[in-house]
C-alpha positions as a LaTeX table, in Angstrom:
\begin{tabular}{lrrr}
\hline
Residue & $x$ (\AA) & $y$ (\AA) & $z$ (\AA) \\
\hline
Unk1 & 134.01 & 82.20 & 89.93 \\
Unk2 & 135.98 & 84.76 & 91.95 \\
Unk3 & 134.99 & 88.43 & 91.59 \\
Unk4 & 138.76 & 89.42 & 91.26 \\
Unk5 & 138.38 & 88.63 & 87.59 \\
Unk6 & 138.08 & 92.14 & 86.07 \\
Unk7 & 135.97 & 90.90 & 83.25 \\
Unk8 & 133.33 & 89.31 & 85.51 \\
Unk9 & 129.70 & 90.54 & 85.14 \\
Unk10 & 127.73 & 90.22 & 88.41 \\
Unk11 & 123.97 & 90.29 & 88.32 \\
Unk12 & 121.19 & 90.54 & 90.67 \\
Unk13 & 118.45 & 87.82 & 90.28 \\
Unk14 & 115.05 & 87.80 & 92.05 \\
Unk15 & 113.17 & 84.43 & 92.54 \\
Unk16 & 109.98 & 85.89 & 94.10 \\
Unk17 & 108.03 & 89.14 & 93.66 \\
Unk18 & 108.77 & 90.10 & 97.30 \\
Unk19 & 112.17 & 88.42 & 97.37 \\
Unk20 & 115.61 & 90.20 & 97.64 \\
Unk21 & 118.38 & 90.00 & 94.95 \\
Unk22 & 120.68 & 87.27 & 94.83 \\
Unk23 & 123.98 & 87.81 & 93.10 \\
Unk24 & 125.58 & 85.48 & 90.52 \\
Unk25 & 128.37 & 85.66 & 87.92 \\
Unk26 & 127.01 & 85.83 & 84.47 \\
Unk27 & 130.30 & 86.36 & 82.71 \\
Unk28 & 129.61 & 83.38 & 80.45 \\
Unk29 & 126.64 & 85.07 & 78.87 \\
Unk30 & 126.22 & 87.91 & 76.34 \\
Unk31 & 123.54 & 90.48 & 75.46 \\
Unk32 & 121.68 & 90.16 & 78.86 \\
Unk33 & 119.03 & 92.73 & 79.73 \\
Unk34 & 116.87 & 93.51 & 82.62 \\
Unk35 & 113.90 & 91.30 & 82.77 \\
Unk36 & 115.62 & 88.33 & 81.21 \\
Unk37 & 115.00 & 84.93 & 83.12 \\
Unk38 & 117.99 & 82.95 & 84.05 \\
Unk39 & 118.57 & 79.44 & 85.32 \\
Unk40 & 120.90 & 79.10 & 88.31 \\
Unk41 & 121.49 & 76.44 & 91.03 \\
Unk42 & 121.00 & 77.60 & 94.68 \\
Unk43 & 120.90 & 75.84 & 98.03 \\
Unk44 & 117.30 & 75.05 & 97.38 \\
Unk45 & 118.02 & 73.43 & 94.10 \\
Unk46 & 117.65 & 74.75 & 90.56 \\
Unk47 & 115.71 & 77.88 & 90.28 \\
Unk48 & 114.55 & 80.25 & 87.52 \\
Unk49 & 114.82 & 83.97 & 88.45 \\
Unk50 & 114.51 & 87.42 & 86.80 \\
Unk51 & 117.47 & 89.49 & 86.15 \\
Unk52 & 116.79 & 92.80 & 87.98 \\
Unk53 & 120.20 & 94.43 & 88.40 \\
Unk54 & 123.53 & 94.83 & 86.93 \\
Unk55 & 126.27 & 95.42 & 89.52 \\
Unk56 & 128.68 & 98.13 & 88.72 \\
Unk57 & 132.34 & 96.95 & 88.53 \\
Unk58 & 133.42 & 99.27 & 91.25 \\
Unk59 & 130.79 & 97.99 & 93.66 \\
Unk60 & 131.51 & 94.30 & 93.24 \\
Unk61 & 132.50 & 92.62 & 96.44 \\
Unk62 & 135.90 & 91.04 & 95.60 \\
Unk63 & 135.95 & 88.73 & 98.72 \\
Unk64 & 132.99 & 86.88 & 97.54 \\
Unk65 & 133.04 & 83.90 & 95.27 \\
Unk66 & 129.84 & 84.11 & 93.18 \\
Unk67 & 128.20 & 81.20 & 91.61 \\
Unk68 & 127.89 & 81.12 & 87.91 \\
Unk69 & 124.58 & 81.53 & 85.97 \\
Unk70 & 123.80 & 78.34 & 84.24 \\
Unk71 & 122.09 & 79.63 & 81.15 \\
Unk72 & 119.44 & 82.11 & 79.81 \\
Unk73 & 115.94 & 80.56 & 80.09 \\
Unk74 & 114.61 & 79.30 & 76.75 \\
Unk75 & 111.08 & 79.02 & 75.72 \\
Unk76 & 110.58 & 75.45 & 77.16 \\
Unk77 & 111.82 & 76.88 & 80.62 \\
Unk78 & 109.18 & 79.70 & 80.43 \\
Unk79 & 106.36 & 77.29 & 79.75 \\
Unk80 & 107.54 & 75.20 & 82.56 \\
Unk81 & 107.42 & 78.37 & 84.75 \\
Unk82 & 103.72 & 78.75 & 83.71 \\
Unk83 & 103.08 & 75.19 & 84.67 \\
Unk84 & 104.68 & 75.58 & 88.15 \\
Unk85 & 102.74 & 78.86 & 88.66 \\
Unk86 & 99.51 & 76.96 & 88.07 \\
Unk87 & 100.64 & 74.11 & 90.24 \\
Unk88 & 101.53 & 76.62 & 92.98 \\
Unk89 & 98.05 & 78.10 & 92.89 \\
Unk90 & 96.64 & 74.68 & 93.42 \\
Unk91 & 98.90 & 74.04 & 96.45 \\
Unk92 & 98.04 & 77.44 & 97.79 \\
Unk93 & 94.34 & 76.85 & 97.71 \\
Unk94 & 94.79 & 73.35 & 99.40 \\
Unk95 & 96.93 & 74.88 & 102.04 \\
Unk96 & 94.40 & 77.72 & 102.80 \\
Unk97 & 91.69 & 75.02 & 103.05 \\
Unk98 & 93.62 & 73.05 & 105.54 \\
Unk99 & 94.48 & 76.20 & 107.77 \\
Unk100 & 90.70 & 76.71 & 107.85 \\
Unk101 & 89.75 & 73.15 & 108.64 \\
Unk102 & 92.52 & 72.90 & 111.34 \\
Unk103 & 91.13 & 76.31 & 112.72 \\
Unk104 & 94.63 & 78.01 & 112.83 \\
Unk105 & 93.61 & 81.44 & 113.71 \\
Unk106 & 95.05 & 84.81 & 112.31 \\
Unk107 & 97.29 & 83.20 & 109.75 \\
Unk108 & 97.13 & 84.30 & 106.09 \\
Unk109 & 98.79 & 82.17 & 103.41 \\
Unk110 & 100.06 & 84.76 & 100.89 \\
Unk111 & 101.78 & 82.65 & 98.19 \\
Unk112 & 103.12 & 79.32 & 97.20 \\
Unk113 & 106.45 & 78.88 & 95.20 \\
Unk114 & 107.91 & 75.87 & 93.72 \\
Unk115 & 111.72 & 75.39 & 92.97 \\
Unk116 & 112.32 & 74.98 & 89.33 \\
Unk117 & 113.30 & 71.44 & 89.76 \\
Unk118 & 109.98 & 70.86 & 91.77 \\
Unk119 & 111.75 & 69.26 & 94.79 \\
Unk120 & 110.98 & 72.23 & 97.00 \\
Unk121 & 107.82 & 74.11 & 97.99 \\
Unk122 & 107.86 & 77.25 & 99.94 \\
Unk123 & 104.77 & 78.95 & 101.49 \\
Unk124 & 104.86 & 82.56 & 102.55 \\
Unk125 & 102.40 & 83.56 & 105.29 \\
Unk126 & 101.67 & 86.60 & 107.57 \\
Unk127 & 100.34 & 86.53 & 111.09 \\
Unk128 & 100.06 & 88.92 & 113.99 \\
Unk129 & 100.75 & 86.05 & 116.32 \\
Unk130 & 104.12 & 86.27 & 118.15 \\
Unk131 & 104.22 & 82.54 & 118.99 \\
Unk132 & 105.48 & 80.02 & 116.70 \\
Unk133 & 102.89 & 78.21 & 114.60 \\
Unk134 & 103.07 & 74.55 & 114.14 \\
Unk135 & 102.47 & 73.59 & 110.40 \\
Unk136 & 103.86 & 70.00 & 110.80 \\
Unk137 & 100.60 & 68.19 & 110.13 \\
Unk138 & 99.94 & 70.29 & 107.06 \\
Unk139 & 103.48 & 69.75 & 105.77 \\
Unk140 & 103.14 & 66.01 & 106.34 \\
Unk141 & 99.85 & 65.85 & 104.30 \\
Unk142 & 101.33 & 67.90 & 101.47 \\
Unk143 & 104.34 & 65.83 & 101.19 \\
Unk144 & 102.56 & 62.52 & 101.13 \\
Unk145 & 99.73 & 63.73 & 98.86 \\
Unk146 & 101.64 & 65.55 & 96.31 \\
Unk147 & 105.07 & 63.84 & 96.64 \\
Unk148 & 107.28 & 66.79 & 97.35 \\
Unk149 & 110.50 & 66.28 & 99.11 \\
Unk150 & 110.61 & 69.62 & 101.02 \\
Unk151 & 107.99 & 71.82 & 102.19 \\
Unk152 & 108.56 & 75.11 & 104.14 \\
Unk153 & 106.53 & 77.78 & 105.67 \\
Unk154 & 108.26 & 81.25 & 105.88 \\
Unk155 & 106.72 & 84.21 & 107.85 \\
Unk156 & 106.70 & 87.68 & 106.17 \\
Unk157 & 105.79 & 91.00 & 107.42 \\
Unk158 & 102.94 & 93.40 & 106.62 \\
Unk159 & 105.13 & 95.44 & 104.38 \\
Unk160 & 106.20 & 92.26 & 102.36 \\
Unk161 & 102.42 & 91.46 & 101.88 \\
Unk162 & 101.76 & 94.81 & 100.61 \\
Unk163 & 104.78 & 94.56 & 98.20 \\
Unk164 & 103.54 & 91.19 & 96.97 \\
Unk165 & 100.05 & 92.38 & 96.12 \\
Unk166 & 101.14 & 95.70 & 94.73 \\
Unk167 & 98.55 & 98.24 & 93.84 \\
Unk168 & 98.20 & 102.02 & 94.43 \\
Unk169 & 100.00 & 103.71 & 97.31 \\
Unk170 & 98.31 & 105.55 & 100.11 \\
Unk171 & 99.80 & 108.68 & 98.74 \\
Unk172 & 98.10 & 108.30 & 95.33 \\
Unk173 & 101.01 & 106.78 & 93.18 \\
Unk174 & 99.69 & 104.37 & 90.77 \\
Unk175 & 102.39 & 101.72 & 92.08 \\
Unk176 & 103.57 & 101.50 & 95.56 \\
Unk177 & 107.21 & 102.27 & 96.24 \\
Unk178 & 107.75 & 98.78 & 97.72 \\
Unk179 & 106.65 & 97.19 & 94.69 \\
Unk180 & 108.61 & 99.30 & 92.24 \\
Unk181 & 112.12 & 99.73 & 93.49 \\
Unk182 & 112.67 & 99.18 & 97.18 \\
Unk183 & 114.98 & 96.15 & 97.63 \\
Unk184 & 114.77 & 96.08 & 101.50 \\
Unk185 & 112.73 & 97.81 & 104.21 \\
Unk186 & 114.44 & 100.28 & 106.47 \\
Unk187 & 113.53 & 100.86 & 110.00 \\
Unk188 & 110.99 & 103.83 & 110.10 \\
Unk189 & 110.11 & 105.74 & 113.30 \\
Unk190 & 107.67 & 108.37 & 114.34 \\
Unk191 & 110.57 & 110.62 & 115.03 \\
Unk192 & 111.19 & 110.87 & 111.34 \\
Unk193 & 107.87 & 112.41 & 110.70 \\
Unk194 & 108.25 & 114.87 & 113.68 \\
Unk195 & 111.61 & 116.09 & 112.26 \\
Unk196 & 110.07 & 116.82 & 109.05 \\
Unk197 & 107.12 & 118.65 & 110.41 \\
Unk198 & 104.71 & 116.12 & 108.99 \\
Unk199 & 101.17 & 115.63 & 110.24 \\
Unk200 & 100.93 & 112.86 & 112.86 \\
Unk201 & 97.52 & 111.94 & 111.75 \\
Unk202 & 97.56 & 108.02 & 111.22 \\
Unk203 & 96.07 & 108.48 & 107.71 \\
Unk204 & 98.86 & 110.96 & 106.68 \\
Unk205 & 101.86 & 108.73 & 107.80 \\
Unk206 & 100.74 & 105.01 & 107.43 \\
Unk207 & 100.88 & 103.09 & 104.07 \\
Unk208 & 98.46 & 100.40 & 102.83 \\
Unk209 & 100.31 & 98.04 & 105.10 \\
Unk210 & 99.15 & 99.90 & 108.10 \\
Unk211 & 102.84 & 100.65 & 109.06 \\
Unk212 & 104.68 & 103.89 & 108.94 \\
Unk213 & 105.22 & 104.82 & 105.23 \\
Unk214 & 108.64 & 103.96 & 103.80 \\
Unk215 & 108.94 & 107.47 & 102.19 \\
Unk216 & 109.20 & 108.99 & 105.61 \\
Unk217 & 112.94 & 107.85 & 105.29 \\
Unk218 & 113.63 & 109.50 & 101.87 \\
Unk219 & 114.33 & 113.03 & 103.04 \\
Unk220 & 114.97 & 112.41 & 106.78 \\
Unk221 & 118.71 & 112.86 & 106.57 \\
Unk222 & 118.39 & 116.16 & 104.62 \\
Unk223 & 116.07 & 117.47 & 107.45 \\
Unk224 & 118.41 & 116.44 & 110.16 \\
Unk225 & 121.38 & 118.09 & 108.55 \\
Unk226 & 119.35 & 121.36 & 107.92 \\
Unk227 & 118.08 & 121.53 & 111.48 \\
Unk228 & 121.43 & 121.56 & 112.91 \\
Unk229 & 121.78 & 125.30 & 112.06 \\
Unk230 & 118.30 & 126.39 & 112.95 \\
Unk231 & 116.80 & 127.52 & 116.36 \\
Unk232 & 114.13 & 125.33 & 118.03 \\
Unk233 & 110.49 & 126.24 & 118.14 \\
Unk234 & 109.44 & 128.50 & 121.10 \\
Unk235 & 112.93 & 129.94 & 121.22 \\
Unk236 & 113.39 & 133.62 & 121.57 \\
Unk237 & 115.19 & 135.45 & 118.91 \\
Unk238 & 116.18 & 138.95 & 118.01 \\
Unk239 & 114.80 & 140.17 & 114.70 \\
Unk240 & 114.88 & 143.41 & 112.63 \\
Unk241 & 111.30 & 143.97 & 114.15 \\
Unk242 & 112.37 & 143.21 & 117.78 \\
Unk243 & 112.39 & 140.19 & 120.10 \\
Unk244 & 110.13 & 137.42 & 118.96 \\
Unk245 & 109.35 & 133.75 & 119.52 \\
Unk246 & 110.06 & 131.04 & 116.81 \\
Unk247 & 106.70 & 129.51 & 115.82 \\
Unk248 & 107.78 & 127.20 & 112.88 \\
Unk249 & 110.72 & 126.18 & 110.77 \\
Unk250 & 111.23 & 125.62 & 107.03 \\
Unk251 & 114.40 & 123.57 & 106.94 \\
Unk252 & 114.73 & 123.20 & 103.28 \\
Unk253 & 114.36 & 126.92 & 102.46 \\
Unk254 & 116.47 & 127.84 & 105.68 \\
Unk255 & 113.70 & 130.23 & 106.97 \\
Unk256 & 111.99 & 130.54 & 110.26 \\
Unk257 & 108.59 & 131.89 & 111.22 \\
Unk258 & 108.69 & 134.38 & 114.13 \\
Unk259 & 105.92 & 135.87 & 116.05 \\
Unk260 & 106.75 & 139.45 & 116.91 \\
Unk261 & 104.56 & 141.56 & 119.17 \\
Unk262 & 102.85 & 144.15 & 117.14 \\
Unk263 & 104.00 & 142.80 & 113.82 \\
Unk264 & 102.45 & 139.23 & 113.67 \\
Unk265 & 104.26 & 136.30 & 112.21 \\
Unk266 & 107.18 & 137.19 & 109.99 \\
Unk267 & 109.14 & 134.71 & 107.81 \\
Unk268 & 112.74 & 135.47 & 108.10 \\
Unk269 & 116.14 & 133.91 & 106.85 \\
Unk270 & 118.63 & 132.64 & 109.25 \\
Unk271 & 120.96 & 135.67 & 108.67 \\
Unk272 & 118.10 & 137.97 & 109.84 \\
Unk273 & 117.71 & 136.45 & 113.33 \\
Unk274 & 119.92 & 135.89 & 116.31 \\
Unk275 & 118.98 & 133.48 & 119.16 \\
Unk276 & 118.71 & 135.13 & 122.49 \\
Unk277 & 120.13 & 133.23 & 125.34 \\
Unk278 & 118.21 & 133.24 & 128.66 \\
Unk279 & 120.86 & 135.36 & 130.42 \\
Unk280 & 120.77 & 137.97 & 127.51 \\
Unk281 & 116.90 & 138.00 & 127.71 \\
Unk282 & 117.06 & 138.90 & 131.47 \\
Unk283 & 119.59 & 141.67 & 130.83 \\
Unk284 & 117.35 & 143.02 & 128.25 \\
Unk285 & 114.40 & 143.18 & 130.57 \\
Unk286 & 116.40 & 144.52 & 133.28 \\
Unk287 & 117.94 & 147.35 & 131.31 \\
Unk288 & 114.38 & 148.16 & 129.96 \\
Unk289 & 113.05 & 148.14 & 133.56 \\
Unk290 & 115.82 & 150.51 & 134.80 \\
Unk291 & 115.25 & 152.88 & 131.89 \\
Unk292 & 111.56 & 152.99 & 132.81 \\
Unk293 & 112.28 & 153.76 & 136.42 \\
Unk294 & 114.66 & 156.65 & 135.61 \\
Unk295 & 112.16 & 158.26 & 133.42 \\
Unk296 & 109.20 & 157.86 & 135.99 \\
Unk297 & 108.10 & 160.49 & 138.69 \\
Unk298 & 108.71 & 159.76 & 142.53 \\
Unk299 & 105.71 & 158.15 & 144.17 \\
Unk300 & 103.96 & 160.00 & 147.02 \\
Unk301 & 106.43 & 162.92 & 146.78 \\
Unk302 & 109.26 & 161.02 & 148.32 \\
Unk303 & 112.84 & 161.68 & 147.15 \\
Unk304 & 115.44 & 159.06 & 146.76 \\
Unk305 & 117.62 & 160.86 & 149.37 \\
Unk306 & 118.83 & 158.74 & 152.47 \\
Unk307 & 117.33 & 159.96 & 155.75 \\
Unk308 & 119.80 & 161.32 & 158.30 \\
\hline
\end{tabular}
């Protein structure tokens, strides 16, 4: 069904706890709510997924032809889901055992997921190995023993693993951001922490996944914009108390901390300071020195007159 239909209702459906949203047209259904389970047909066969998002009409991509939702899951579908979850656990245990027997090092099988029609089985695994891991012997054994048409192994990152297991965040939140509302992981760099003046101690900036915390990205743009109008640290500035050196910045409150000789560190607003350029600083020192020389007595009784 094409999204050009103004009455279309596009919804986001997630098939896995760590999966992204896939979008379908649910215009043929009524009274849907978040958390409902829907039956849809995908490239991997029939799937049962959770409704996680309603797309606003103005944000629907009209160039995309969305597949329709087949129906709302009934009680029998939900019981089958419980059965498949149990069967997945059995296959998960089997795969982990084979990994151990075959001595495939540094590989952790995180989960096993059946398609709703039981024709496809997908294992999610994590590893620190950069090289491709050969699971062919395990796949062949699973297909023959459990009569499954298609078996796949998909590698996921440490953030996906943390999202799958959930639990308390490193910051103390009862539930980690990744398992609550993050749909995708943005690129995070140490520069983001530096811009925001956050401690670079590993325990302060890394999450339970041992990667830089996703929340470093939340306010980063605000700090970047605020810092455009602020002087850099160690810059010389003129203040109501005299010339000083910028020690620290408070971008959100638009204030700076300046060390002024004889006055200590002062917190000042941007309208109370003026950055001193290197040339201006030299002129100030030069004028000060000239004034000092004019007011000082001649050394050794010599005059400033030129000898004839």
